[in-house]
C-alpha positions in Angstrom: -2.5 18.5 -15.0 -1.0 19.6 -11.7 -3.7 20.3 -9.1 -4.2 23.9 -8.1 -1.9 25.4 -5.6 -3.5 25.5 -2.1 -4.2 28.8 -0.6 -2.0 30.4 2.0 1.4 29.0 2.9 2.6 31.5 5.5 1.7 31.8 9.1 -2.0 31.2 9.7 -2.3 29.2 6.5 -4.6 26.1 6.7 -2.8 22.9 8.0 -2.2 20.3 5.3 -5.0 17.7 5.1 -4.3 14.5 7.0 -4.2 12.6 3.7 -2.9 14.3 0.5 -5.8 14.7 -1.9 -3.9 13.2 -4.9 -2.2 10.4 -3.0 -2.4 7.3 -5.2 -0.5 4.7 -3.3 2.2 4.1 -0.7 5.2 2.1 -1.6 6.7 -0.2 1.0 10.0 -1.7 -0.1 11.5 -5.0 1.1 14.6 -6.9 0.2 12.6 -10.2 0.4 9.0 -10.1 -0.9 7.8 -13.0 1.2 9.3 -11.4 4.4 7.8 -8.1 3.5 4.3 -9.5 3.1 4.7 -11.3 6.5 5.9 -8.0 8.1 2.8 -6.2 6.9 0.5 -9.0 7.9 1.9 -9.0 11.4 1.0 -5.3 11.8 -2.3 -5.0 9.9 -3.7 -8.5 10.6 -4.3 -9.3 6.9 -2.1 -10.8 4.2 -1.7 -8.7 1.0 -2.8 -10.2 -2.3 -0.3 -10.9 -5.0 -0.5 -8.1 -7.6 1.9 -9.2 -10.3 5.3 -8.9 -11.8 7.2 -6.1 -13.4 9.2 -7.9 -16.0 11.3 -4.9 -17.0 12.2 -4.1 -13.3 12.9 -7.5 -11.8 10.3 -6.8 -9.1 6.9 -8.1 -8.0 4.3 -6.7 -5.7 1.5 -7.5 -3.2 -1.3 -5.0 -2.6 -3.8 -4.0 0.1 -6.5 -1.3 -0.3 -6.3 1.5 2.3 -9.8 3.0 1.5 -11.1 4.7 -1.6 -8.6 4.9 -4.5 -5.5 4.5 -2.2 -3.6 1.3 -1.7 -0.4 0.0 -0.1 2.1 -1.6 -2.5 4.6 -4.0 -1.1 7.5 -4.1 -3.6 10.3 -6.6 -3.6 12.6 -8.5 -5.9 10.7 -11.0 -8.0 11.8 -14.4 -6.7 11.2 -15.9 -10.2 13.2 -13.3 -12.2 16.6 -13.9 -13.7 19.5 -12.2 -12.0 20.0 -8.6 -13.1 23.0 -6.3 -13.3 20.8 -3.2 -12.8 20.0 -2.1 -9.3 16.4 -2.6 -8.1 14.3 0.6 -7.8 14.5 2.7 -4.6 17.4 0.6 -3.3 15.1 -2.1 -2.1 17.6 -4.8 -2.6 19.8 -3.4 0.2 17.1 -2.7 2.8 17.8 -4.2 6.2 14.0 -4.3 7.0 10.8 -3.3 5.2 10.0 0.4 5.2 8.1 3.0 3.3 10.4 4.2 0.5 8.3 6.7 -1.4 4.7 7.4 -2.6 2.9 8.0 -5.8 0.7 11.0 -6.7 -2.0 10.8 -9.3 -1.6 13.0 -12.3 -2.9 13.4 -15.9 -1.0 14.6 -19.0 2.3 13.7 -17.4 4.3 15.2 -20.2 2.8 18.6 -19.5 3.2 18.1 -15.8 7.0 17.3 -16.3 7.4 20.4 -18.4 5.8 22.6 -15.9 7.8 21.1 -13.1 11.0 21.7 -15.1 10.1 25.3 -15.5 9.9 25.5 -11.7 13.3 24.0 -11.3 12.1 20.5 -10.3 13.4 17.7 -12.6 11.0 14.8 -12.8 12.8 12.9 -15.5 11.1 11.4 -18.6 7.6 9.9 -18.7 7.6 6.2 -19.3 5.0 3.5 -19.9 4.7 0.8 -17.3 2.8 -2.5 -17.0 2.4 -5.7 -15.0 0.6 -8.9 -15.4 -2.0 -9.8 -12.8 -2.3 -13.4 -11.7 -5.3 -13.9 -14.0 -3.2 -12.8 -17.0 -4.8 -9.4 -17.3 -2.3 -6.7 -18.1 -2.4 -3.4 -16.2 -0.8 -0.4 -17.9 0.0 3.2 -16.9 2.3 6.1 -17.5 4.8 7.1 -14.8 7.5 9.7 -14.2 11.0 8.4 -13.6 11.8 6.5 -10.4 15.4 7.7 -10.6 14.2 11.3 -10.3 12.4 10.8 -7.0 13.8 13.6 -4.7 14.6 14.2 -1.1 15.0 10.5 -0.1 11.7 9.5 -1.6 9.6 12.1 0.3 8.8 13.8 -3.0 6.8 11.3 -5.0 6.7 10.1 -8.6 3.5 10.7 -10.6 1.3 8.0 -12.1 -1.5 8.2 -14.7 -3.6 5.0 -15.0 -5.4 6.2 -18.1 -8.2 3.9 -18.9 -6.9 1.1 -16.6 -9.3 0.5 -13.6 -7.6 1.6 -10.5 -5.9 -1.3 -8.6 -7.4 -0.3 -5.3 -10.9 -1.2 -6.5 -9.9 -4.9 -7.0 -7.6 -5.2 -4.0 -8.5 -6.8 -0.6 -9.0 -4.3 2.2 -6.1 -3.8 4.6 -7.6 -1.0 6.7 -8.1 2.8 6.1 -5.4 5.4 5.9 -6.0 8.0 8.6 -3.0 10.2 8.0 0.2 10.4 6.0 3.1 12.7 6.7 6.9 13.0 6.3 9.9 13.8 8.4 13.3 15.2 7.2 16.3 17.0 8.7 15.8 19.8 6.1 12.0 19.9 6.2 11.9 23.4 4.6 13.6 22.2 1.5 11.2 19.3 1.1 8.2 21.6 1.6 9.6 24.0 -1.0 9.9 21.2 -3.6 6.5 19.9 -2.8 5.0 23.3 -3.2 6.7 23.7 -6.6 4.8 20.6 -7.7 1.5 21.9 -6.1 1.6 19.0 -3.7 0.2 19.1 -0.2 1.9 17.0 2.5 2.8 17.7 6.1 6.6 17.6 6.5 8.1 17.9 10.0 11.7 18.2 11.2 13.1 14.8 12.0 16.5 13.2 12.6 16.4 11.3 9.3 14.1 11.0 6.3 10.9 9.1 6.9 7.4 8.6 5.6 4.8 8.0 8.3 1.4 6.4 7.6 -1.2 5.9 10.3 -3.7 3.2 9.4 -6.9 2.1 11.1 -6.9 -1.7 10.9 -9.9 -3.9 10.1 -10.3 -4.8 13.8 -10.5 -1.1 14.8 -7.0 -0.7 16.0 -4.4 1.8 14.8 -0.9 1.0 13.4 1.9 3.3 12.2 4.1 2.2 9.3 7.3 4.0 8.5 
């Protein structure tokens, strides 16, 4: 179900929380998985653990927990996958450097969520099953809304429902703690409007180009900003 709409919204309304309450994970895209892992390790001081492969997407990932049930996913082309004609999700194959490309919000009963969003004029696309194999051979499975329907340059998330699968953050090495998460966009008002239609709470500021901005307290007590 969609979470309840937060109170207010006009002048004097409460500021959005530093971290959206239904944030599931941040997705950092990279054109080269090994380079992306090294890029994150240089900034956070810890190397992300290999998560697994998405056979149907041609991608693989590495993960770091960011506290609670939130994690950072480093997503890149699977170096062991056969060449594909289809483009990789979120345009990661063409990225000049690693960057945050979108985020995932937790949801339940995604079919009902998609129907409600459609009634509010926000197309989330079809709900699809997803899965990946962990290094130990365990299969993780979930339901997800369509990547292709991610709106406003990735600032509006896709939704994920883990069902009975244990949340990956609980079996992922710590990379720090997420302190705040916000977005920037030239048309911030339009992004806010779409997020509000989905009952999502995220600080969105005016900026010269679309960006997601995550501030993380590292394990040694420092602070790092990923974009």
